[in-house]
N, C-alpha and C positions, 0 to 999 in steps of 0.2 A: 295446420295453420299455414297460410301463404306467406310469401316473402314480404309483402306490405305489412302484414300483421307483425312479423318478427321485427322489422325495422322500427315500427312504431312502439313496440314493446321495449326495444332497446333505447330509443332516443326520445320517447315521449310522443304524445298525440295531442295536438292542439286543434283537432277538428271540431267544428261547432257541434254542440249537443242538441238533441231535440228538446222541445219544451214539454215539461211534465206538469200537469195540474195536480196540486197537492191538497190533501185534507189533513188537518191537524187532529190527531187522535189523542184525547186527554188521558192522563194517567188514571189508573183505577184498579179495582179488585173485582174479579168475577169468578164464577164457578165454571170451570172448563170441563168438557165431557157431557154426557147425556144421562138423564135419570133412567131407572130400570124400566119404567113403563113407556118410554118413548118408542114409537113405531119405527122399526128399522134399526134400532140400536144394535151396535156390534160389541163384542166382548172387549175391544180395545179402547173403550170410551169412558173409563172409570172417572167419576166426578172428583174433582179436587180444586182447591182454592189457589188462584194465581193472582199476583199483583204485578202490574206492569207500569213502567215509566212512560211518559208521553213520547210520541213519535209522530212522524208524518208518513202517510201512505198515499200512493198514487190513486187519484180519484177513479181511474179506469184501469183495466188490465192493459199492459203494454200493447200498442197497436202495430200493425205492419208499417204504417207511416213512420213511426218512431224507430222500430227495429231495422228498417231498411237503411236509415241514416247510419246506424251502427255498422251494418254490413258493408256499406260503401266506404266508411271511414277506416275499417279494419281489414278489408279485403276478404271478408267472409262471403260464402255463397248464401244468397237469399233463400229462405225456406219457401216451399210452395204454398199457394193459397187454395189449392184444389179447385181453382176456377170460381171460387165464391166471391173474390174481390179482395183488394188490399186496403189501403187507406186507413179508415177508422175502425176496421174490423180487428179484433184481437189477433196478435200473431199466433200462429200454430206451428207444429212440427219444430219446436225448440226444446232441446233437452236441458237437463239441469245445469250442465257445464256451460252451455251458451247463455242460458238465462242469468247465471251467476256472473259470467263475463260481461254481459250488458250492464248489469247492476253496478259492477265495479267500475266500468267505463264511465258510468254516470256519477260516480262518487257516492254510490248508495249500496244497498244490499237487498237480498230477498228477505221477506218477513220470516220471523220465527213462527212455528206452528201456533204458539200461544198468542202472539200478536195477531195472526190471521184470524183465529176464532174470535178473539175479543173484538176486533174490528168488524167482523161479519155480524156478530150478535148486536153490536151497537146498543147494549143495555137490555136486550131481550133475553128471556130464559126459555123460550119456546123452540121447537125444532127448527124453525126458520125465522129470519128476522121480520118476516111478514106475518108471523103468528103460527098457528098449529098446522097450516097447510100452505102450499105453494101452487099456483096455477099458471097456465101457459100465457096469461096476460101479464104475469109478474116476472117471468124468467124464461130463458131458452133451455129446455130440456126435452127428453124423449116424450113424445105425445102419449099421455096415459090412456087416451081413449081409443088408441089403435094398437095393434099387436104386430110383432115381427117386423119385416121390412116395410110394411104399410105405415109404421110409426114414423118413418123418415121420408115418405114419398113427397110430401109437401113441405116438410120442415127440416130437411137435411142441411146441415152446415151451420156456421156461425151467423150472427147478425152484428151490425156495427155496435161498438162499445157504447153504452149509455142508452140503449134502446128501451130500457125499462126504468121504472122509478128507482131512486137511490134508497139506501137504508137511512136510519136516523142520524148517522154520522156524515151522510152525504157521499157515501161510496156506492159506485155502480157495479152491477154484475158480480156481486159476491156469491150469488147463487146462480149456477148455470152459465151458459154460453161457452166458457172454457174453464176447465179445472186449472188450478194454479199451483206451481211449485212453491215449496217453503224451503228454508235453509236447513232445517233439521234432518238428521238421520231419523229413520223410522224405528221405533221400538214397539214391541208387541203390546205393551200397555203402559200407562203412565205411572210415575211415582205418585203415591197418594198423599205425600206430605205437602204442607203449605209451601208455595214456591214464589220467588220474586225474580222476574225477568229471566225465566228459564230459556236455555239455548238448545235443549235436547241432548241426546246421547253424544258422547265423544267419538264413538265409532259406530259403524253400521254398514249394511250392504245396499240399502235402498234409501230413498228420500221421500219425505211426506208430500202428498198432493192433497189439496183441499178444494171444496166448492162445487164440484160436479160440473159437467158441461152439456152441450147440446145432445151428446150421444148417451148420456147417463139417465138412469131412472130418478124419479123425484127423491126417493129416500137417500140417494147418494149425493144430493144437493144440500142435505141438512147441515146446519152450522157445526155440529160435532163430528160429522162423518169424516173418516180418515181413509185415504188410499196411499199406496206407496209404489214407487217404480225405481228401477235402476237409473243411474245418472245419465246414461246414453239413450234412454227411452224417449221416443217422440210419437205424437199422435195428433189426429185432426181436431181433438177437442181439449188439447192441453196447452196452456199458455202460462203467464205469470204476471205479477205486478211487483213494484219495488217499494222500499221504505227508506226513510232517512232518519237518523237519530237527532237531527236538528229540529226541536219542537217549536 
């Protein structure tokens, strides 16, 4: 943390915040996880019932345009865009700690894993919120028609947030483009009891990542798919979005 960051942490920060477009996510109950016959299902996706209170979620993953304001205000080094462009593209190379710091700076937080899946599904029970399949006209992920490095020759990198149609809640890029950090520690599998507003384990070594990105295979973009990384991990297809408890 730089001197500017330390001073603002001590005396407060009145810097202007970037504008966030919000989507109101209604309260509801859903089945979290995946059925036994779902293609690509992993052992850590046991189905269970979850009830959630209403919340607001950012319509898009946080963009470079928004995150750069945060960096300038707090004296942080801006993450690289790999030459793909900044602006409306989702920010990448942001670890869990910095994503959490941005959310806190905005007076918000990262979504819980349950909130993320509920918001992604938007009432669906299929592997994707688009149905039983996801194609390259609906999301940015590794081209399934090509193999190896050829899968990225024409499609390497992110695209601007909102380049594809939203889900039924009005959220963009819940599948692909960039994977997204959640607030929860990762646990090997879920508790199977009925839950209300679960926050995840109290301790852990890694944090949950959801959604899949431009670098991942389509099965890793499923609504129920779980990945996990250490808090200092950064990558070119890993970003985040934020939520607010004000419904």
